[in-house]
Gaussian input, Z-matrix of N, CA and C with variables (Angstrom, degrees):
# hf/3-21g

backbone

0 1
 N
 C     1     B1
 C     2     B2     1     A1
 N     3     B3     2     A2     1     D1
 C     4     B4     3     A3     2     D2
 C     5     B5     4     A4     3     D3
 N     6     B6     5     A5     4     D4
 C     7     B7     6     A6     5     D5
 C     8     B8     7     A7     6     D6
 N     9     B9     8     A8     7     D7
 C    10    B10     9     A9     8     D8
 C    11    B11    10    A10     9     D9
 N    12    B12    11    A11    10    D10
 C    13    B13    12    A12    11    D11
 C    14    B14    13    A13    12    D12
 N    15    B15    14    A14    13    D13
 C    16    B16    15    A15    14    D14
 C    17    B17    16    A16    15    D15
 N    18    B18    17    A17    16    D16
 C    19    B19    18    A18    17    D17
 C    20    B20    19    A19    18    D18
 N    21    B21    20    A20    19    D19
 C    22    B22    21    A21    20    D20
 C    23    B23    22    A22    21    D21
 N    24    B24    23    A23    22    D22
 C    25    B25    24    A24    23    D23
 C    26    B26    25    A25    24    D24
 N    27    B27    26    A26    25    D25
 C    28    B28    27    A27    26    D26
 C    29    B29    28    A28    27    D27
 N    30    B30    29    A29    28    D28
 C    31    B31    30    A30    29    D29
 C    32    B32    31    A31    30    D30
 N    33    B33    32    A32    31    D31
 C    34    B34    33    A33    32    D32
 C    35    B35    34    A34    33    D33
 N    36    B36    35    A35    34    D34
 C    37    B37    36    A36    35    D35
 C    38    B38    37    A37    36    D36
 N    39    B39    38    A38    37    D37
 C    40    B40    39    A39    38    D38
 C    41    B41    40    A40    39    D39
 N    42    B42    41    A41    40    D40
 C    43    B43    42    A42    41    D41
 C    44    B44    43    A43    42    D42
 N    45    B45    44    A44    43    D43
 C    46    B46    45    A45    44    D44
 C    47    B47    46    A46    45    D45
 N    48    B48    47    A47    46    D46
 C    49    B49    48    A48    47    D47
 C    50    B50    49    A49    48    D48
 N    51    B51    50    A50    49    D49
 C    52    B52    51    A51    50    D50
 C    53    B53    52    A52    51    D51
 N    54    B54    53    A53    52    D52
 C    55    B55    54    A54    53    D53
 C    56    B56    55    A55    54    D54
 N    57    B57    56    A56    55    D55
 C    58    B58    57    A57    56    D56
 C    59    B59    58    A58    57    D57
 N    60    B60    59    A59    58    D58
 C    61    B61    60    A60    59    D59
 C    62    B62    61    A61    60    D60
 N    63    B63    62    A62    61    D61
 C    64    B64    63    A63    62    D62
 C    65    B65    64    A64    63    D63
 N    66    B66    65    A65    64    D64
 C    67    B67    66    A66    65    D65
 C    68    B68    67    A67    66    D66
 N    69    B69    68    A68    67    D67
 C    70    B70    69    A69    68    D68
 C    71    B71    70    A70    69    D69
 N    72    B72    71    A71    70    D70
 C    73    B73    72    A72    71    D71
 C    74    B74    73    A73    72    D72
 N    75    B75    74    A74    73    D73
 C    76    B76    75    A75    74    D74
 C    77    B77    76    A76    75    D75
 N    78    B78    77    A77    76    D76
 C    79    B79    78    A78    77    D77
 C    80    B80    79    A79    78    D78
 N    81    B81    80    A80    79    D79
 C    82    B82    81    A81    80    D80
 C    83    B83    82    A82    81    D81
 N    84    B84    83    A83    82    D82
 C    85    B85    84    A84    83    D83
 C    86    B86    85    A85    84    D84
 N    87    B87    86    A86    85    D85
 C    88    B88    87    A87    86    D86
 C    89    B89    88    A88    87    D87
 N    90    B90    89    A89    88    D88
 C    91    B91    90    A90    89    D89
 C    92    B92    91    A91    90    D90
 N    93    B93    92    A92    91    D91
 C    94    B94    93    A93    92    D92
 C    95    B95    94    A94    93    D93
 N    96    B96    95    A95    94    D94
 C    97    B97    96    A96    95    D95
 C    98    B98    97    A97    96    D96
 N    99    B99    98    A98    97    D97
 C   100   B100    99    A99    98    D98
 C   101   B101   100   A100    99    D99
 N   102   B102   101   A101   100   D100
 C   103   B103   102   A102   101   D101
 C   104   B104   103   A103   102   D102
 N   105   B105   104   A104   103   D103
 C   106   B106   105   A105   104   D104
 C   107   B107   106   A106   105   D105
 N   108   B108   107   A107   106   D106
 C   109   B109   108   A108   107   D107
 C   110   B110   109   A109   108   D108
 N   111   B111   110   A110   109   D109
 C   112   B112   111   A111   110   D110
 C   113   B113   112   A112   111   D111
 N   114   B114   113   A113   112   D112
 C   115   B115   114   A114   113   D113
 C   116   B116   115   A115   114   D114
 N   117   B117   116   A116   115   D115
 C   118   B118   117   A117   116   D116
 C   119   B119   118   A118   117   D117
 N   120   B120   119   A119   118   D118
 C   121   B121   120   A120   119   D119
 C   122   B122   121   A121   120   D120
 N   123   B123   122   A122   121   D121
 C   124   B124   123   A123   122   D122
 C   125   B125   124   A124   123   D123
 N   126   B126   125   A125   124   D124
 C   127   B127   126   A126   125   D125
 C   128   B128   127   A127   126   D126
 N   129   B129   128   A128   127   D127
 C   130   B130   129   A129   128   D128
 C   131   B131   130   A130   129   D129
 N   132   B132   131   A131   130   D130
 C   133   B133   132   A132   131   D131
 C   134   B134   133   A133   132   D132
 N   135   B135   134   A134   133   D133
 C   136   B136   135   A135   134   D134
 C   137   B137   136   A136   135   D135
 N   138   B138   137   A137   136   D136
 C   139   B139   138   A138   137   D137
 C   140   B140   139   A139   138   D138
 N   141   B141   140   A140   139   D139
 C   142   B142   141   A141   140   D140
 C   143   B143   142   A142   141   D141
 N   144   B144   143   A143   142   D142
 C   145   B145   144   A144   143   D143
 C   146   B146   145   A145   144   D144
 N   147   B147   146   A146   145   D145
 C   148   B148   147   A147   146   D146
 C   149   B149   148   A148   147   D147
 N   150   B150   149   A149   148   D148
 C   151   B151   150   A150   149   D149
 C   152   B152   151   A151   150   D150
 N   153   B153   152   A152   151   D151
 C   154   B154   153   A153   152   D152
 C   155   B155   154   A154   153   D153
 N   156   B156   155   A155   154   D154
 C   157   B157   156   A156   155   D155
 C   158   B158   157   A157   156   D156
 N   159   B159   158   A158   157   D157
 C   160   B160   159   A159   158   D158
 C   161   B161   160   A160   159   D159
 N   162   B162   161   A161   160   D160
 C   163   B163   162   A162   161   D161
 C   164   B164   163   A163   162   D162
 N   165   B165   164   A164   163   D163
 C   166   B166   165   A165   164   D164
 C   167   B167   166   A166   165   D165
 N   168   B168   167   A167   166   D166
 C   169   B169   168   A168   167   D167
 C   170   B170   169   A169   168   D168
 N   171   B171   170   A170   169   D169
 C   172   B172   171   A171   170   D170
 C   173   B173   172   A172   171   D171
 N   174   B174   173   A173   172   D172
 C   175   B175   174   A174   173   D173
 C   176   B176   175   A175   174   D174
 N   177   B177   176   A176   175   D175
 C   178   B178   177   A177   176   D176
 C   179   B179   178   A178   177   D177
 N   180   B180   179   A179   178   D178
 C   181   B181   180   A180   179   D179
 C   182   B182   181   A181   180   D180
 N   183   B183   182   A182   181   D181
 C   184   B184   183   A183   182   D182
 C   185   B185   184   A184   183   D183
 N   186   B186   185   A185   184   D184
 C   187   B187   186   A186   185   D185
 C   188   B188   187   A187   186   D186
 N   189   B189   188   A188   187   D187
 C   190   B190   189   A189   188   D188
 C   191   B191   190   A190   189   D189
 N   192   B192   191   A191   190   D190
 C   193   B193   192   A192   191   D191
 C   194   B194   193   A193   192   D192
 N   195   B195   194   A194   193   D193
 C   196   B196   195   A195   194   D194
 C   197   B197   196   A196   195   D195
 N   198   B198   197   A197   196   D196
 C   199   B199   198   A198   197   D197
 C   200   B200   199   A199   198   D198
 N   201   B201   200   A200   199   D199
 C   202   B202   201   A201   200   D200
 C   203   B203   202   A202   201   D201
 N   204   B204   203   A203   202   D202
 C   205   B205   204   A204   203   D203
 C   206   B206   205   A205   204   D204
 N   207   B207   206   A206   205   D205
 C   208   B208   207   A207   206   D206
 C   209   B209   208   A208   207   D207
 N   210   B210   209   A209   208   D208
 C   211   B211   210   A210   209   D209
 C   212   B212   211   A211   210   D210
 N   213   B213   212   A212   211   D211
 C   214   B214   213   A213   212   D212
 C   215   B215   214   A214   213   D213
 N   216   B216   215   A215   214   D214
 C   217   B217   216   A216   215   D215
 C   218   B218   217   A217   216   D216
 N   219   B219   218   A218   217   D217
 C   220   B220   219   A219   218   D218
 C   221   B221   220   A220   219   D219
 N   222   B222   221   A221   220   D220
 C   223   B223   222   A222   221   D221
 C   224   B224   223   A223   222   D222
 N   225   B225   224   A224   223   D223
 C   226   B226   225   A225   224   D224
 C   227   B227   226   A226   225   D225
 N   228   B228   227   A227   226   D226
 C   229   B229   228   A228   227   D227
 C   230   B230   229   A229   228   D228
 N   231   B231   230   A230   229   D229
 C   232   B232   231   A231   230   D230
 C   233   B233   232   A232   231   D231
 N   234   B234   233   A233   232   D232
 C   235   B235   234   A234   233   D233
 C   236   B236   235   A235   234   D234
 N   237   B237   236   A236   235   D235
 C   238   B238   237   A237   236   D236
 C   239   B239   238   A238   237   D237
 N   240   B240   239   A239   238   D238
 C   241   B241   240   A240   239   D239
 C   242   B242   241   A241   240   D240
 N   243   B243   242   A242   241   D241
 C   244   B244   243   A243   242   D242
 C   245   B245   244   A244   243   D243
 N   246   B246   245   A245   244   D244
 C   247   B247   246   A246   245   D245
 C   248   B248   247   A247   246   D246
 N   249   B249   248   A248   247   D247
 C   250   B250   249   A249   248   D248
 C   251   B251   250   A250   249   D249
 N   252   B252   251   A251   250   D250
 C   253   B253   252   A252   251   D251
 C   254   B254   253   A253   252   D252
 N   255   B255   254   A254   253   D253
 C   256   B256   255   A255   254   D254
 C   257   B257   256   A256   255   D255
 N   258   B258   257   A257   256   D256
 C   259   B259   258   A258   257   D257
 C   260   B260   259   A259   258   D258

   B1=1.3609
   B2=1.5129
   B3=1.3041
   B4=1.4529
   B5=1.5819
   B6=1.2993
   B7=1.3786
   B8=1.4812
   B9=1.3644
   B10=1.5416
   B11=1.4903
   B12=1.3226
   B13=1.4702
   B14=1.4546
   B15=1.3689
   B16=1.4492
   B17=1.5442
   B18=1.3032
   B19=1.4672
   B20=1.6299
   B21=1.2526
   B22=1.4912
   B23=1.5103
   B24=1.3167
   B25=1.5053
   B26=1.5375
   B27=1.3952
   B28=1.4247
   B29=1.5205
   B30=1.2851
   B31=1.4479
   B32=1.5983
   B33=1.1963
   B34=1.4265
   B35=1.6830
   B36=1.3379
   B37=1.3701
   B38=1.6026
   B39=1.3206
   B40=1.4807
   B41=1.5183
   B42=1.3005
   B43=1.5809
   B44=1.4638
   B45=1.4952
   B46=1.4756
   B47=1.5114
   B48=1.3488
   B49=1.5368
   B50=1.5236
   B51=1.3779
   B52=1.4817
   B53=1.6222
   B54=1.1895
   B55=1.5082
   B56=1.4943
   B57=1.3406
   B58=1.4421
   B59=1.5638
   B60=1.2559
   B61=1.6250
   B62=1.5366
   B63=1.3527
   B64=1.4570
   B65=1.5951
   B66=1.2363
   B67=1.4645
   B68=1.5704
   B69=1.3947
   B70=1.4617
   B71=1.5290
   B72=1.4419
   B73=1.4792
   B74=1.5179
   B75=1.3013
   B76=1.5829
   B77=1.4348
   B78=1.3307
   B79=1.4108
   B80=1.4424
   B81=1.2382
   B82=1.4613
   B83=1.5259
   B84=1.3389
   B85=1.4395
   B86=1.4679
   B87=1.4059
   B88=1.5507
   B89=1.5099
   B90=1.3283
   B91=1.5473
   B92=1.5991
   B93=1.3419
   B94=1.4699
   B95=1.4351
   B96=1.3918
   B97=1.5204
   B98=1.5438
   B99=1.3524
   B100=1.4387
   B101=1.5190
   B102=1.3404
   B103=1.4082
   B104=1.5157
   B105=1.2868
   B106=1.4685
   B107=1.5152
   B108=1.4081
   B109=1.5504
   B110=1.5228
   B111=1.2737
   B112=1.4417
   B113=1.5825
   B114=1.2966
   B115=1.4847
   B116=1.5338
   B117=1.4238
   B118=1.4228
   B119=1.4246
   B120=1.4369
   B121=1.4319
   B122=1.4246
   B123=1.3221
   B124=1.5199
   B125=1.6016
   B126=1.2053
   B127=1.4860
   B128=1.5499
   B129=1.3558
   B130=1.4906
   B131=1.5140
   B132=1.4053
   B133=1.4262
   B134=1.5272
   B135=1.3204
   B136=1.4503
   B137=1.5950
   B138=1.3929
   B139=1.5201
   B140=1.5853
   B141=1.3392
   B142=1.3713
   B143=1.5731
   B144=1.3457
   B145=1.5255
   B146=1.5629
   B147=1.3175
   B148=1.4291
   B149=1.4821
   B150=1.3121
   B151=1.3957
   B152=1.4737
   B153=1.4230
   B154=1.4941
   B155=1.5247
   B156=1.3165
   B157=1.3954
   B158=1.5594
   B159=1.2533
   B160=1.4905
   B161=1.5337
   B162=1.3006
   B163=1.4024
   B164=1.5385
   B165=1.4375
   B166=1.5346
   B167=1.5477
   B168=1.2449
   B169=1.4821
   B170=1.5604
   B171=1.3919
   B172=1.5600
   B173=1.4636
   B174=1.4424
   B175=1.3690
   B176=1.4768
   B177=1.3166
   B178=1.5109
   B179=1.5474
   B180=1.3884
   B181=1.5012
   B182=1.5435
   B183=1.3294
   B184=1.4837
   B185=1.5985
   B186=1.2817
   B187=1.5029
   B188=1.5622
   B189=1.2812
   B190=1.4247
   B191=1.5952
   B192=1.3452
   B193=1.4921
   B194=1.4993
   B195=1.2135
   B196=1.5362
   B197=1.4816
   B198=1.4435
   B199=1.4769
   B200=1.5776
   B201=1.3535
   B202=1.5084
   B203=1.4672
   B204=1.3001
   B205=1.4821
   B206=1.5250
   B207=1.3518
   B208=1.4507
   B209=1.5291
   B210=1.3431
   B211=1.4376
   B212=1.5108
   B213=1.2487
   B214=1.5062
   B215=1.5704
   B216=1.2786
   B217=1.5688
   B218=1.4232
   B219=1.3053
   B220=1.4961
   B221=1.5365
   B222=1.2840
   B223=1.5041
   B224=1.5412
   B225=1.4358
   B226=1.3788
   B227=1.5854
   B228=1.2905
   B229=1.5571
   B230=1.4959
   B231=1.4304
   B232=1.4125
   B233=1.6437
   B234=1.3247
   B235=1.3873
   B236=1.5557
   B237=1.2924
   B238=1.4750
   B239=1.5747
   B240=1.2383
   B241=1.5267
   B242=1.5997
   B243=1.3689
   B244=1.3427
   B245=1.5789
   B246=1.3371
   B247=1.6356
   B248=1.4567
   B249=1.3725
   B250=1.5327
   B251=1.4752
   B252=1.2920
   B253=1.5337
   B254=1.5046
   B255=1.4223
   B256=1.4265
   B257=1.5250
   B258=1.2614
   B259=1.4692
   B260=1.3207
   A1=110.30
   A2=120.06
   A3=121.06
   A4=111.51
   A5=112.28
   A6=118.00
   A7=115.98
   A8=116.78
   A9=119.03
   A10=104.98
   A11=113.59
   A12=121.43
   A13=111.17
   A14=120.05
   A15=115.32
   A16=116.63
   A17=115.20
   A18=118.31
   A19=106.25
   A20=118.20
   A21=121.45
   A22=111.81
   A23=113.17
   A24=118.89
   A25=110.93
   A26=119.64
   A27=117.86
   A28=112.67
   A29=122.24
   A30=120.99
   A31=107.56
   A32=118.43
   A33=120.66
   A34=110.09
   A35=113.46
   A36=120.86
   A37=116.49
   A38=118.53
   A39=122.42
   A40=107.66
   A41=113.27
   A42=118.33
   A43=112.87
   A44=112.39
   A45=115.69
   A46=113.03
   A47=115.33
   A48=117.05
   A49=113.37
   A50=111.81
   A51=121.57
   A52=109.01
   A53=120.61
   A54=126.40
   A55=102.15
   A56=124.45
   A57=124.34
   A58=112.99
   A59=110.77
   A60=118.62
   A61=108.94
   A62=116.36
   A63=113.57
   A64=107.22
   A65=120.83
   A66=128.47
   A67=110.09
   A68=117.50
   A69=121.89
   A70=111.11
   A71=112.66
   A72=121.57
   A73=104.42
   A74=114.83
   A75=116.14
   A76=112.95
   A77=117.37
   A78=126.76
   A79=107.34
   A80=120.60
   A81=126.73
   A82=110.16
   A83=117.86
   A84=121.98
   A85=105.64
   A86=110.68
   A87=114.20
   A88=105.13
   A89=111.83
   A90=119.76
   A91=105.72
   A92=115.82
   A93=123.47
   A94=111.34
   A95=116.06
   A96=121.12
   A97=111.55
   A98=121.72
   A99=125.53
   A100=110.81
   A101=118.39
   A102=119.06
   A103=110.43
   A104=114.27
   A105=120.35
   A106=115.29
   A107=110.36
   A108=117.80
   A109=108.07
   A110=115.17
   A111=125.97
   A112=106.71
   A113=111.91
   A114=124.86
   A115=106.28
   A116=118.01
   A117=120.57
   A118=110.44
   A119=117.87
   A120=123.04
   A121=111.14
   A122=117.14
   A123=115.30
   A124=109.41
   A125=120.59
   A126=123.84
   A127=109.35
   A128=111.63
   A129=117.52
   A130=107.99
   A131=119.94
   A132=120.38
   A133=110.49
   A134=118.75
   A135=124.56
   A136=110.48
   A137=110.56
   A138=113.25
   A139=110.22
   A140=123.24
   A141=122.55
   A142=115.45
   A143=108.10
   A144=114.18
   A145=106.67
   A146=119.39
   A147=121.39
   A148=111.85
   A149=120.18
   A150=124.93
   A151=116.11
   A152=108.48
   A153=116.79
   A154=109.24
   A155=122.99
   A156=126.32
   A157=107.15
   A158=115.61
   A159=118.68
   A160=110.97
   A161=120.57
   A162=128.91
   A163=110.84
   A164=110.37
   A165=116.09
   A166=111.38
   A167=116.76
   A168=118.54
   A169=112.79
   A170=107.46
   A171=117.10
   A172=110.58
   A173=116.67
   A174=115.95
   A175=113.96
   A176=114.48
   A177=120.20
   A178=110.37
   A179=115.57
   A180=117.50
   A181=113.12
   A182=114.69
   A183=121.78
   A184=109.24
   A185=115.94
   A186=122.11
   A187=106.49
   A188=116.31
   A189=118.47
   A190=114.33
   A191=111.87
   A192=117.88
   A193=105.96
   A194=122.64
   A195=126.23
   A196=113.26
   A197=112.28
   A198=119.62
   A199=106.61
   A200=116.99
   A201=117.88
   A202=117.23
   A203=117.17
   A204=114.98
   A205=114.03
   A206=113.29
   A207=116.82
   A208=103.15
   A209=113.92
   A210=123.88
   A211=110.49
   A212=121.79
   A213=122.60
   A214=109.15
   A215=110.83
   A216=111.07
   A217=112.61
   A218=117.43
   A219=124.17
   A220=107.26
   A221=119.62
   A222=119.52
   A223=110.83
   A224=110.91
   A225=114.80
   A226=112.19
   A227=113.02
   A228=120.89
   A229=106.89
   A230=115.03
   A231=124.84
   A232=111.91
   A233=109.87
   A234=118.08
   A235=110.20
   A236=119.09
   A237=122.69
   A238=112.45
   A239=115.85
   A240=122.24
   A241=108.01
   A242=110.50
   A243=114.34
   A244=117.45
   A245=107.41
   A246=116.91
   A247=105.58
   A248=119.58
   A249=122.41
   A250=102.20
   A251=120.78
   A252=121.12
   A253=109.65
   A254=118.07
   A255=116.23
   A256=108.34
   A257=114.22
   A258=114.24
   A259=135.78
   D1=125.56
   D2=-179.89
   D3=-60.35
   D4=147.04
   D5=167.33
   D6=-95.68
   D7=123.48
   D8=-171.80
   D9=-128.66
   D10=132.19
   D11=179.63
   D12=-134.20
   D13=140.93
   D14=168.50
   D15=-72.29
   D16=160.64
   D17=-165.95
   D18=-70.93
   D19=-23.21
   D20=174.48
   D21=-52.83
   D22=-37.50
   D23=-174.72
   D24=-70.51
   D25=-10.24
   D26=174.77
   D27=-63.19
   D28=-8.20
   D29=-178.83
   D30=-73.86
   D31=-20.74
   D32=-178.34
   D33=-99.81
   D34=61.28
   D35=-174.25
   D36=-53.40
   D37=-32.03
   D38=-178.34
   D39=-69.09
   D40=-45.03
   D41=177.89
   D42=-55.97
   D43=-51.96
   D44=179.78
   D45=-62.31
   D46=-36.04
   D47=174.41
   D48=-57.49
   D49=-50.06
   D50=176.96
   D51=-53.39
   D52=-46.86
   D53=-172.38
   D54=-71.92
   D55=-45.64
   D56=-178.46
   D57=-57.85
   D58=-46.74
   D59=-178.31
   D60=-72.66
   D61=-36.21
   D62=-175.35
   D63=-76.39
   D64=-49.46
   D65=-173.03
   D66=-70.09
   D67=-37.66
   D68=-170.73
   D69=52.05
   D70=45.77
   D71=177.51
   D72=-136.68
   D73=149.04
   D74=171.26
   D75=-61.62
   D76=146.26
   D77=173.17
   D78=-102.83
   D79=120.19
   D80=177.13
   D81=-89.18
   D82=123.97
   D83=-178.02
   D84=-109.79
   D85=130.09
   D86=-176.68
   D87=-110.79
   D88=152.70
   D89=176.59
   D90=-133.90
   D91=117.32
   D92=-175.74
   D93=59.55
   D94=35.47
   D95=172.94
   D96=86.04
   D97=0.99
   D98=-178.89
   D99=-115.84
   D100=147.49
   D101=177.07
   D102=-61.79
   D103=140.81
   D104=-175.07
   D105=-129.04
   D106=-52.73
   D107=-178.76
   D108=-134.95
   D109=168.91
   D110=172.91
   D111=-134.57
   D112=126.12
   D113=179.66
   D114=-109.76
   D115=135.66
   D116=167.22
   D117=-152.19
   D118=168.98
   D119=175.43
   D120=-65.48
   D121=157.46
   D122=176.86
   D123=-72.79
   D124=-22.40
   D125=172.64
   D126=-59.75
   D127=-51.96
   D128=-176.35
   D129=-65.72
   D130=-40.47
   D131=179.54
   D132=-60.59
   D133=-43.78
   D134=179.15
   D135=-54.91
   D136=-46.22
   D137=-179.37
   D138=-71.07
   D139=-29.15
   D140=167.60
   D141=-61.69
   D142=-44.18
   D143=-174.21
   D144=-69.47
   D145=-40.38
   D146=175.54
   D147=-58.06
   D148=-49.17
   D149=176.32
   D150=-50.87
   D151=-48.60
   D152=-177.09
   D153=-65.89
   D154=-32.80
   D155=178.66
   D156=-64.44
   D157=-46.12
   D158=179.94
   D159=-64.55
   D160=-45.66
   D161=178.71
   D162=-53.99
   D163=-48.99
   D164=179.02
   D165=-66.64
   D166=-35.71
   D167=176.69
   D168=-56.90
   D169=-49.37
   D170=178.52
   D171=-59.60
   D172=-44.57
   D173=-179.39
   D174=-61.17
   D175=-47.07
   D176=-177.31
   D177=-60.11
   D178=-39.74
   D179=177.04
   D180=-64.84
   D181=-43.02
   D182=175.38
   D183=-54.77
   D184=-49.36
   D185=-175.55
   D186=-65.97
   D187=-43.62
   D188=177.72
   D189=-54.08
   D190=-41.24
   D191=-177.53
   D192=-74.04
   D193=-38.55
   D194=174.22
   D195=-52.77
   D196=-35.34
   D197=-170.85
   D198=-93.42
   D199=13.34
   D200=-178.90
   D201=93.91
   D202=17.91
   D203=174.57
   D204=-68.16
   D205=157.55
   D206=-171.12
   D207=-107.68
   D208=152.90
   D209=177.10
   D210=-87.90
   D211=149.89
   D212=168.82
   D213=-125.22
   D214=158.33
   D215=-179.51
   D216=-79.15
   D217=165.70
   D218=-166.69
   D219=-64.95
   D220=-41.58
   D221=-177.32
   D222=-58.70
   D223=-45.14
   D224=-178.00
   D225=-63.38
   D226=-34.69
   D227=-177.62
   D228=-62.25
   D229=-48.61
   D230=-177.45
   D231=-59.87
   D232=-43.16
   D233=-179.90
   D234=-64.80
   D235=-46.22
   D236=174.78
   D237=-59.64
   D238=-40.68
   D239=179.50
   D240=-61.94
   D241=-47.52
   D242=-176.95
   D243=-63.15
   D244=-39.15
   D245=177.03
   D246=-61.94
   D247=-40.21
   D248=-171.61
   D249=-72.88
   D250=-40.63
   D251=-169.37
   D252=-80.37
   D253=-42.09
   D254=-169.36
   D255=-110.81
   D256=3.22
   D257=164.89
   D258=98.70

């Protein structure tokens, strides 16, 4: 269930921090009855950012394939990654 709070509750930052860390869910802040801000713990933000990077990489790979990209076999992929990483 989403956590929703009015903007006036932002005055109590310690309580909001406690809720964000305990629930590990975004807290939706409303202003005049409309969604205005989202507050979350830094751990949850990092999780969202990591998921977004993975989703973006998948999207870019799919787009590359649609535009005529070529596949390579797994051994060649690991070889390229090792060269890139170890130099």
